[in-house]
Structures are given as structure tokens and as C-alpha cells.
ZAMARGU-4260 file (C-alpha; in steps of 0.2 Angstrom, whole numbers, plus 5000, padded with zeros to 4 digits):
<rodrens>
0) 4963/5021/4934 | 4977/5025/4922 | 4973/5023/4904 | 4992/5020/4888 | 4994/5039/4889
5) 4997/5041/4906 | 5015/5043/4911 | 5021/5031/4923 | 5039/5033/4932 | 5052/5020/4925
10) 5053/5001/4934 | 5070/5002/4949 | 5079/4986/4941 | 5098/4996/4950 | 5087/5011/4960
15) 5075/5020/4968 | 5054/5024/4959 | 5053/5038/4974 | 5056/5053/4967 | 5043/5050/4950
20) 5033/5037/4958 | 5026/5050/4972 | 5025/5065/4958 | 5017/5056/4950 | 5006/5050/4963
25) 5002/5070/4969 | 4995/5078/4950 | 4983/5060/4950 | 4976/5066/4967 | 4974/5080/4959
30) 4966/5073/4942 | 4953/5060/4949 | 4951/5048/4966 | 4964/5032/4964 | 4961/5012/4968
35) 4977/5005/4976 | 4979/4988/4975 | 4989/4977/4987 | 5000/4967/4980 | 5005/4953/4990
40) 5019/4948/4979 | 5030/4952/4963 | 5022/4943/4950 | 5003/4951/4959 | 5011/4968/4957
45) 5015/4963/4937 | 4997/4959/4934 | 4992/4977/4947 | 5002/4985/4935 | 4995/4976/4919
50) 4978/4978/4922 | 4979/4998/4920 | 4976/5004/4940 | 4984/5019/4947 | 4996/5012/4960
55) 5001/4998/4972 | 5003/4995/4988 | 5010/4985/5003 | 5002/4985/5015 | 5006/4976/5034
60) 4992/4965/5035 | 4996/4958/5018 | 5013/4956/5022 | 5012/4950/5037 | 5003/4936/5032
65) 5007/4932/5017 | 5025/4931/5016 | 5031/4929/5036 | 5016/4918/5039 | 5011/4926/5055
70) 4997/4940/5062 | 4998/4958/5059 | 5006/4963/5077 | 5023/4972/5072 | 5031/4957/5072
75) 5043/4961/5055 | 5057/4970/5056 | 5063/4985/5049 | 5075/4976/5034 | 5063/4965/5028
80) 5049/4981/5024 | 5065/4985/5018 | 5066/4973/5006 | 5050/4969/5002 | 5049/4986/4998
85) 5066/4985/4985 | 5058/4970/4977 | 5040/4977/4973 | 5046/4996/4966 | 5060/4987/4955
90) 5042/4973/4947 | 5032/4989/4943 | 5031/5005/4931 | 5020/5013/4944 | 5019/5022/4962
95) 5023/5012/4976 | 5015/5017/4994 | 5020/5007/5010 | 5010/5005/5026 | 5025/5007/5039
100) 5017/5006/5055 | 5023/5016/5069 | 5038/5019/5060 | 5049/5006/5070 | 5055/5019/5083
105) 5051/5038/5088 | 5058/5054/5077 | 5072/5047/5074 | 5068/5031/5071 | 5056/5038/5058
110) 5072/5050/5050 | 5079/5033/5044 | 5064/5022/5042 | 5058/5039/5028 | 5077/5037/5020
115) 5077/5015/5020 | 5060/5016/5011 | 5063/5030/4995 | 5080/5024/4994 | 5072/5007/4991
120) 5060/5011/4980 | 5041/5019/4992 | 5036/5034/4981 | 5024/5036/4998 | 5028/5032/5017
125) 5011/5029/5029 | 5014/5031/5048 | 5000/5028/5060 | 4998/5033/5078 | 4994/5018/5085
130) 5006/5010/5098 | 5024/5001/5096 | 5009/4988/5102 | 5000/4988/5089 | 4988/4974/5082
135) 4973/4975/5065 | 4964/4995/5064 | 4949/4985/5062 | 4952/4974/5075 | 4947/4979/5096
140) 4959/4981/5107 | 4970/4996/5098 | 4979/5008/5107 | 4986/5025/5101 | 5000/5039/5107
145) 4994/5055/5112 | 4991/5069/5099 | 5008/5075/5103 | 5020/5059/5097 | 5012/5056/5083
150) 5014/5074/5075 | 5035/5070/5080 | 5038/5058/5066 | 5027/5065/5054 | 5037/5081/5057
155) 5050/5069/5057 | 5045/5059/5043 | 5042/5075/5032 | 5059/5082/5034 | 5067/5066/5032
160) 5064/5063/5015 | 5080/5068/5001 | 5064/5071/4989 | 5050/5085/4991 | 5040/5071/4977
165) 5039/5060/4993 | 5021/5058/5002 | 5022/5053/5020 | 5003/5046/5023 | 4998/5051/5044
170) 4986/5038/5045 | 4974/5039/5063 | 4967/5023/5071 | 4955/5037/5086 | 4940/5031/5076
175) 4939/5015/5086 | 4948/5021/5104 | 4940/5038/5108 | 4928/5038/5090 | 4926/5052/5081
180) 4928/5069/5086 | 4944/5063/5091 | 4952/5057/5074 | 4945/5072/5066 | 4957/5083/5082
185) 4971/5070/5075 | 4971/5072/5056 | 4967/5089/5058 | 4984/5090/5070 | 4993/5077/5058
190) 4989/5089/5043 | 4999/5102/5053 | 5015/5094/5055 | 5020/5087/5042 | 5006/5076/5032
195) 5003/5077/5015 | 4989/5064/5015 | 4975/5060/5031 | 4973/5042/5032 | 4956/5039/5042
200) 4956/5022/5048 | 4944/5010/5052 | 4926/5021/5051 | 4911/5012/5053 | 4897/5019/5042
205) 4895/5027/5028 | 4893/5043/5034 | 4906/5042/5045 | 4913/5043/5027 | 4905/5058/5022
210) 4906/5065/5039 | 4926/5066/5038 | 4927/5069/5017 | 4918/5083/5021 | 4925/5092/5039
215) 4941/5088/5027 | 4937/5097/5012 | 4953/5106/5004 | 4967/5102/5019 | 4972/5085/5009
220) 4969/5069/5002 | 4958/5059/5013 | 4961/5036/5009 | 4951/5026/5011 | 4951/5009/5017
225) 4942/4998/5008 | 4949/4980/5019 | 4934/4963/5016 | 4927/4958/5033 | 4930/4974/5046
230) 4922/4987/5055 | 4920/4999/5038 | 4905/4995/5026 | 4912/4990/5009 | 4906/5009/4999
235) 4912/5009/4980 | 4925/5020/4972 | 4913/5034/4963 | 4905/5034/4981 | 4922/5037/4989
240) 4926/5051/4977 | 4910/5059/4978 | 4910/5058/5000 | 4927/5070/4997 | 4941/5054/4995
245) 4957/5055/4983 | 4963/5040/4984 | 4955/5020/4991 | 4966/5005/4994 | 4961/4987/4994
250) 4975/4981/5006 | 4972/4963/5005 | 4961/4961/4994 | 4970/4948/4981 | 4981/4939/4994
255) 4962/4934/5000 | 4958/4928/4982 | 4969/4921/4981 | 4971/4912/4996 | 4953/4903/4992
260) 4955/4899/4976 | 4973/4889/4980 | 4962/4881/4996 | 4952/4876/4982 | 4962/4869/4970
265) 4967/4857/4986 | 4952/4850/4987 | 4954/4847/4969 | 4970/4839/4971 | 4966/4829/4986
270) 4951/4821/4979 | 4955/4816/4961 | 4974/4814/4958 | 4975/4828/4946 | 4973/4846/4942
275) 4968/4844/4925 | 4949/4850/4928 | 4959/4865/4933 | 4968/4869/4921 | 4953/4882/4914
280) 4955/4893/4929 | 4975/4893/4930 | 4986/4907/4919 | 4995/4896/4905 | 5014/4896/4903
285) 5014/4909/4890 | 5001/4921/4899 | 5014/4922/4915 | 5029/4924/4902 | 5018/4936/4894
290) 5017/4947/4911 | 5035/4943/4918 | 5038/4952/4898 | 5050/4934/4895 | 5053/4927/4875
295) 5061/4909/4881 | 5068/4908/4866 | 5076/4929/4871 | 5083/4924/4886 | 5095/4936/4889
300) 5082/4953/4880 | 5074/4952/4898 | 5076/4968/4906 | 5085/4960/4920 | 5098/4950/4913
305) 5101/4961/4907 | 5103/4972/4922 | 5111/4957/4931 | 5125/4960/4915 | 5129/4974/4920
310) 5133/4974/4940 | 5141/4954/4939
</rodrens>
């Protein structure tokens, strides 16, 4: 995790954090294994940063469900993803990793996707090798494209970035389709094609995490997905670090917690007709203002207000 002495990039109220954020990610994985937490909305992103985590993640699954109320089957548009990227990148000063699914088309569309997400503030951009009829990586019935097609996309992504610090992440869903050996072959090909980090999705056991870590040692930083209720076991960050993983995603954790808390709160409201018994579980007004960096006595001093004056 970050410490008070850790260099951070600045928030991006009027421009992207891409260059500083990507460089910060690259430096950080050389020093230790990162915890990257999914932020379902901007206030959650601020809390992740305030608690000292290394980066935030814009998860396609959390965005689909939490913001749009639809399943993770490729229903959001590129424009919607770019706008959410801009919102999150402008909320924090830690790097933002963006799940760009399959890149919204072939190599030419991937080039445009990378440029747009960079401009919006993404420090790292993740691409996967599922077919256009995509679904959650931890569900059965996935389909993957041929490795050559994915390699073309990754090469296009690497060539399209406008700052060399931007991290291109190559994710493979082949474990659940063709098996672990095919996954390892693909990861090696994706690294050669231009992926800076490698993401083996939906590994099914601790032994598989260990085997992938050993097979990819020295090739490229590895990303592990610790989503809940999936096919992968929940492995601690220290154990994943020992297995050779450079970063660990917690993509939907905060959204799941928030929804369960809201479910419980609604039950109390329905039963009691008042929220009084819930007050100790709530973020207070003062805590909210602290997280927002807002002084109600001097609203004009908030950075967003000053920026609005300069751009209006």
C-alpha cells in the first residue's frame, strides 16, 4: 500500500493522469505486490485512496451492474466507459486501471479506445481475448478468439498509446475454455505482442496460481483477480506475492458490500419507519465533507469550485 511518503500523481480536474499514473504503476510493481480495489463510484474511489491503497479499478462488471443496472455481457458503450473513466480519474490522485473488455472491435477500434481512455485519465488499460459475445470471466460458456487476433489487438493498443508509461494489460480467459496449457501459451504470445502486464483469468486452484506464477516468472508482471463467488479461491495478497503475482484486483468487493448494507438498511426502514438505529453504521456529515475535501464555511476554496470558475 501507499504511505504518506509515496509519490502520487495529481488528480485530473482538467486533464488526464495517464502519464504520471502509468509511470507510478510501473514503479510500484517493482517494489511490491499492489492491491487494486474496484471503485463503483467516485466517492468510493476517494475512500480507497484515503485508506492508502495503491490504485483503483474500473471493473466492467461493477460498472455494468452498479451504474447501468445490467449484467456484464458487453452492454455498455465505449462512450459510457470513457465518461466513467474521466469521472474516476478526476476524483483521486492514485492510478486508475480500466477494464476495456474486448476493446470495442478490431485493431483499429482498439487504437481509438486506447487513445480515448488515455485522454480520460486511464493509467492502465485491460483488454481480454473473449469473443464479442462476452460474459463474466467466472461463468461457464465463454468463448475466446484465436491468439493471433488478440495479438493484433494488443499490438495496436501498444502502438496507439500516446505516453509510454500507459500500461497495456493482456487478459486471457482461455483457462475455462481450453485449459491451463493453452492459457500459458497465450500469455507468452500476448507478452510478445505488446502486453506490459498479463492477467490469467479464472484460475481454479491455489496450485494453478502457483503454476502460472512460476511459468511467467521474469516475463511480465502478473495480475490476479480475487473476485468473490467465482471459480478462483480467495488467496491473500501476501500469498499471491509469494506465488509471483505483482498486483491483485478486488473488482466488485465494495459494490457487493454497499449493496448488502443498503439491503439491510431498507429492511430496517420498512420495519421501523425510521433510520435512527442505523446512525452508528453511517458515514456522518462531517466524515463525508472530510472525504470530499469540503469546508461548508468556504465552499469557494474547493478545487472543483476553483476549476469551474476557470473553465466557465
